[in-house]
C-alpha positions as CSV (number, residue, x, y, z in Angstrom):
1,X,294.9,-1.4,179.8
2,X,297.8,-1.3,182.2
3,X,300.2,-1.3,179.3
4,X,298.2,1.6,177.7
5,X,298.4,3.6,180.9
6,X,302.1,3.1,181.2
7,X,302.7,4.3,177.7
8,X,300.2,7.2,177.4
9,X,299.6,7.9,181.0
10,X,296.2,8.3,182.6
11,X,293.3,9.5,180.6
12,X,292.8,13.3,181.1
13,X,289.6,14.3,182.7
14,X,287.7,17.4,181.7
15,X,288.1,20.4,183.8
16,X,285.4,22.8,184.5
17,X,286.0,26.6,184.3
18,X,285.6,28.5,187.6
19,X,282.4,30.5,187.7
20,X,282.8,34.2,186.6
21,X,282.7,36.6,189.5
22,X,279.6,38.6,189.8
23,X,279.6,42.2,188.6
24,X,279.4,43.5,192.1
25,X,282.5,41.6,193.1
26,X,284.4,42.9,190.1
27,X,283.5,46.5,191.0
28,X,284.5,46.0,194.6
29,X,287.8,44.4,193.7
30,X,288.6,47.3,191.3
31,X,287.8,49.9,194.0
32,X,290.0,48.1,196.5
33,X,293.0,47.8,194.2
34,X,295.6,50.6,194.5
35,X,295.7,53.2,191.7
36,X,298.7,52.8,189.5
37,X,301.4,55.4,190.1
38,X,301.6,58.1,187.3
39,X,304.5,57.6,184.9
40,X,307.2,60.2,185.1
41,X,307.7,61.9,181.7
42,X,311.0,61.0,180.1
43,X,313.6,63.7,180.0
44,X,313.8,64.9,176.4
45,X,316.1,67.8,175.4
46,X,315.8,67.3,171.7
47,X,312.8,69.6,171.4
48,X,314.0,72.5,173.4
49,X,314.0,74.8,170.4
50,X,311.1,77.2,169.9
51,X,310.3,78.2,166.4
52,X,310.3,82.0,165.8
53,X,307.6,83.2,163.4
54,X,308.5,86.8,163.6
55,X,312.1,88.0,164.3
56,X,310.7,91.3,165.6
57,X,309.5,89.4,168.7
58,X,313.2,89.0,169.7
59,X,314.0,92.8,169.6
60,X,314.4,94.6,172.9
61,X,315.6,91.5,174.7
62,X,319.2,90.6,175.4
63,X,320.4,87.3,174.0
64,X,323.1,84.7,173.5
65,X,324.0,83.6,169.9
66,X,325.4,80.1,169.6
67,X,327.2,78.7,166.5
68,X,327.4,75.0,165.7
69,X,328.3,72.7,162.8
70,X,325.7,72.8,160.0
71,X,322.9,70.2,160.2
72,X,323.7,69.7,163.9
73,X,321.3,72.4,165.3
74,X,319.1,70.0,167.3
75,X,322.0,68.2,168.9
76,X,323.6,71.6,169.7
77,X,320.4,72.8,171.2
78,X,320.2,69.8,173.5
79,X,323.8,70.4,174.5
80,X,323.2,74.1,175.1
81,X,320.2,73.3,177.3
82,X,322.2,70.9,179.5
83,X,325.1,73.4,179.7
84,X,322.8,76.3,180.8
85,X,321.2,74.0,183.3
86,X,324.6,73.2,184.8
87,X,325.4,76.9,185.0
88,X,322.2,77.6,186.9
89,X,323.0,74.9,189.4
90,X,326.7,75.1,190.0
91,X,328.2,78.5,189.0
92,X,327.6,82.0,190.3
93,X,327.2,84.8,187.8
94,X,326.6,88.4,189.2
95,X,323.3,90.1,188.3
96,X,323.1,93.6,186.8
97,X,322.6,96.4,189.3
98,X,319.0,97.9,189.4
99,X,320.4,100.9,187.5
100,X,321.8,98.8,184.7
101,X,325.4,99.9,185.4
102,X,327.4,96.7,185.7
103,X,327.0,93.6,187.9
104,X,325.7,93.6,191.5
105,X,327.8,91.4,193.8
106,X,326.1,88.7,195.9
107,X,323.6,87.6,193.3
108,X,323.8,84.3,191.3
109,X,322.6,83.2,188.0
110,X,320.3,80.7,189.6
111,X,318.8,83.3,191.9
112,X,318.1,85.6,189.0
113,X,316.5,82.8,187.0
114,X,314.4,81.7,189.9
115,X,313.2,85.3,190.6
116,X,312.2,85.7,187.0
117,X,310.3,82.3,187.0
118,X,308.4,83.4,190.2
119,X,307.3,86.7,188.5
120,X,306.4,85.1,185.2
121,X,303.6,82.7,184.4
122,X,305.5,81.2,181.6
123,X,308.6,80.9,183.7
124,X,310.8,81.9,180.8
125,X,314.4,82.5,181.8
126,X,316.7,81.4,179.1
127,X,314.8,80.3,176.0
128,X,316.4,78.7,172.9
129,X,314.9,79.7,169.6
130,X,315.1,78.2,166.1
131,X,315.9,80.9,163.6
132,X,315.7,78.6,160.7
133,X,319.4,79.1,159.8
134,X,322.0,76.4,159.6
135,X,324.7,76.5,162.2
136,X,323.0,79.1,164.4
137,X,321.1,79.0,167.6
138,X,319.6,82.0,169.5
139,X,318.6,82.2,173.2
140,X,316.7,85.1,174.8
141,X,317.9,85.9,178.3
142,X,316.2,87.7,181.1
143,X,317.5,91.2,181.6
144,X,318.5,90.6,185.2
145,X,321.1,88.1,184.0
146,X,324.5,89.5,182.8
147,X,325.0,87.8,179.4
148,X,328.6,89.0,179.1
149,X,329.4,87.5,182.5
150,X,327.6,84.3,181.5
151,X,329.6,84.0,178.2
152,X,332.8,84.7,180.1
153,X,332.1,81.9,182.7
154,X,331.4,79.5,179.8
155,X,334.8,80.3,178.2
156,X,336.6,80.1,181.6
157,X,335.0,76.7,182.3
158,X,336.0,75.4,178.9
159,X,339.6,76.5,179.4
160,X,340.1,75.6,183.1
161,X,337.6,72.9,184.0
162,X,338.2,69.8,181.8
163,X,335.2,68.0,183.4
164,X,332.7,70.8,182.8
165,X,330.0,70.7,180.3
166,X,331.5,73.7,178.5
167,X,334.8,71.9,178.0
168,X,333.0,68.7,176.9
169,X,330.8,70.5,174.3
170,X,330.8,68.6,171.1
171,X,328.5,70.6,168.9
172,X,328.2,74.0,170.5
173,X,331.2,76.0,169.3
174,X,330.9,79.7,169.9
175,X,328.7,81.8,172.3
176,X,328.3,85.5,171.6
177,X,326.6,87.8,174.2
178,X,324.2,90.4,172.9
179,X,323.4,93.1,175.5
180,X,321.0,95.0,173.3
181,X,319.0,93.8,170.2
182,X,317.1,96.0,167.8
183,X,316.4,96.5,164.1
184,X,319.2,95.7,161.6
185,X,319.7,99.4,160.7
186,X,322.3,102.1,161.5
187,X,320.0,103.8,164.0
188,X,319.5,100.7,166.2
189,X,323.2,99.9,165.9
190,X,324.5,103.3,167.0
191,X,321.8,104.1,169.6
192,X,322.1,100.6,171.1
193,X,325.9,100.8,171.3
194,X,326.2,104.4,172.6
195,X,325.3,103.7,176.3
196,X,327.4,100.6,176.4
197,X,330.4,102.4,175.0
198,X,329.9,105.3,177.4
199,X,329.9,102.9,180.3
200,X,333.0,101.0,179.2
201,X,335.1,104.0,178.3
202,X,333.8,106.6,180.8
203,X,332.2,108.9,178.1
204,X,331.5,109.4,174.4
205,X,333.7,110.8,171.7
206,X,330.7,112.3,169.8
207,X,327.0,112.5,170.5
208,X,325.0,109.5,169.3
209,X,322.6,111.6,167.2
210,X,325.4,113.6,165.4
211,X,327.2,110.3,164.8
212,X,324.1,108.7,163.4
213,X,323.4,111.7,161.1
214,X,326.9,111.6,159.7
215,X,326.5,107.8,159.1
216,X,323.1,108.2,157.4
217,X,324.5,111.0,155.1
218,X,327.4,108.7,154.2
219,X,325.1,105.9,153.3
220,X,322.9,108.2,151.2
221,X,326.0,109.5,149.4
222,X,326.9,105.9,148.7
223,X,323.5,105.2,147.3
224,X,322.3,103.1,150.2
225,X,319.3,105.2,151.2
226,X,316.5,107.1,149.6
227,X,317.4,110.5,148.2
228,X,316.2,113.6,150.1
229,X,312.6,114.6,149.2
230,X,311.5,111.1,148.3
231,X,310.2,110.3,151.8
232,X,308.5,112.1,154.6
233,X,310.6,113.2,157.6
234,X,309.1,110.4,159.7
235,X,310.4,107.9,157.1
236,X,313.6,109.6,156.0
237,X,316.5,108.2,158.1
238,X,318.6,111.4,157.5
239,X,315.8,113.7,158.7
240,X,315.1,111.6,161.7
241,X,318.8,111.6,162.6
242,X,318.9,115.3,162.2
243,X,316.1,115.8,164.7
244,X,317.9,113.7,167.2
245,X,321.1,115.5,166.7
246,X,319.4,118.9,167.2
247,X,318.0,117.9,170.6
248,X,321.0,116.2,172.2
249,X,323.7,117.6,174.5
250,X,327.4,117.8,173.6
251,X,329.4,114.6,174.2
252,X,331.7,114.3,177.2
253,X,334.7,112.1,176.5
254,X,335.5,111.7,180.2
255,X,338.8,111.3,181.9
256,X,339.1,107.5,182.1
257,X,342.5,106.0,181.6
258,X,343.2,104.9,177.9
259,X,341.9,101.5,177.0
260,X,342.6,99.8,173.7
261,X,339.6,98.6,171.7
262,X,338.5,96.8,168.5
263,X,335.3,96.5,166.7
264,X,334.0,93.0,165.5
265,X,331.0,93.2,163.1
266,X,329.6,90.1,161.5
267,X,326.7,90.0,159.0
268,X,324.6,86.9,158.5
269,X,322.0,86.9,155.7
270,X,322.2,90.7,155.9
271,X,324.3,91.9,153.0
272,X,322.4,95.2,152.7
273,X,323.6,96.3,156.2
274,X,326.3,99.0,155.7
275,X,329.1,97.3,157.5
276,X,332.0,99.8,156.9
277,X,329.8,102.8,157.6
278,X,328.6,101.2,160.9
279,X,332.2,100.5,162.0
280,X,333.3,104.1,161.4
281,X,330.2,105.3,163.3
282,X,331.0,103.1,166.3
283,X,334.6,104.2,166.3
284,X,333.5,107.8,166.4
285,X,331.5,107.1,169.6
286,X,334.7,106.0,171.4
287,X,336.6,108.9,173.0
288,X,339.6,109.7,170.9
289,X,342.2,109.1,173.6
290,X,341.5,105.4,173.6
291,X,343.7,103.6,171.0
292,X,342.7,101.0,168.5
293,X,344.3,97.5,168.9
294,X,343.0,94.8,166.5
295,X,345.1,91.9,168.1
296,X,344.7,92.1,171.9
297,X,342.3,94.9,172.7
298,X,341.2,95.6,176.3
299,X,337.6,96.1,175.1
300,X,335.9,94.7,172.1
301,X,332.7,96.1,170.6
302,X,330.7,93.1,169.2
303,X,328.0,93.6,166.6
304,X,326.0,90.6,165.2
305,X,323.6,91.4,162.3
306,X,321.2,88.6,161.3
307,X,318.5,89.4,158.7
308,X,316.4,92.1,160.5
309,X,318.2,91.8,163.9
310,X,321.2,93.8,165.1
311,X,322.7,92.8,168.5
312,X,325.5,94.8,170.2
313,X,327.7,94.0,173.2
314,X,330.8,95.6,174.7
315,X,333.1,93.0,176.4
316,X,336.5,92.6,178.0
317,X,338.9,89.8,177.4
318,X,337.5,88.8,174.0
319,X,340.9,87.8,172.7
320,X,341.9,86.1,175.9
321,X,338.8,83.9,175.8
322,X,339.5,83.0,172.1
323,X,336.5,85.0,170.9
324,X,334.2,82.9,173.2
325,X,335.0,79.8,171.1
326,X,334.5,77.0,173.6
327,X,336.4,74.5,171.4
328,X,339.4,76.8,171.1
329,X,339.3,77.4,174.8
330,X,339.3,73.7,175.5
331,X,342.0,73.1,172.9
332,X,340.1,70.8,170.6
333,X,338.7,70.8,167.1
334,X,335.0,71.3,166.1
335,X,332.9,68.2,165.3
336,X,333.2,67.3,161.6
337,X,330.1,68.0,159.4
338,X,328.4,64.7,158.6
339,X,328.3,63.8,154.9
340,X,325.0,63.6,153.1
341,X,323.9,60.1,152.2
342,X,323.5,59.5,148.5
343,X,320.0,58.5,147.5
């Protein structure tokens, strides 16, 4: 027996399980235990895009148009979200004055966004939208934020601040400000651009209604509109333009010093939009003593047409800021497009 114990040890004795606590004790212990702290939601910027079911919901709101490499829209959206958040926190961008004529000093982008959030249940300030198009992002921006100033700050950051998010952008390439967005037709293009051109050049070279009438007649002559008599006056673009032209006052070109200008119009999935006619109409709105300069203009009239949307902006320093191309401002190449895997 002693040898057996030395080899195998002592014989194990059966252990009895502790009696289960009574239900009352369990309940008391549960009530006394501290409640677990709620888990903080993980930060996720990959789903910042909002799907747009109807493009007409975007009309009447100023916007920023971002371009990115194809099939990189989600990553670019996350990058844009982080970049705009940094702009809200760190940089100051003047707000527009209450009358809409330029920026008001003393305001900041963060102040404007906070004020909009306080007055809106949704708290929507800058909202990224998925247009369902490759290489394109769209962000609606509250009207109290100056989108041209915001795009200019992004370009300046990319060029002069190597550690900024704008300079480090990998997928977000170009940012285009749109001060007014309407239908993708001549009327919305001309009428939306007229007040912006008048503000930038101190007057108009021709009334907006007369310019639109001339453009609609040119489109009809080219076969791009319904012939006269095939539609009611309410539906006939020429008749509608004629009514507006009859009711407007003569144009005042003003006495502002000459400023060179250029017109940049880009169509995306909108081949039916009359590009050449629209460019001639916009040039007619500019007072004639301002010369055209296609290389280094003082002022650039930007027009972006996408499907049924037409956005217009009048900006300064477009050539200086490399066409608001963040990669070009930072002196780097765009991210290569990933190759599709063979299946």
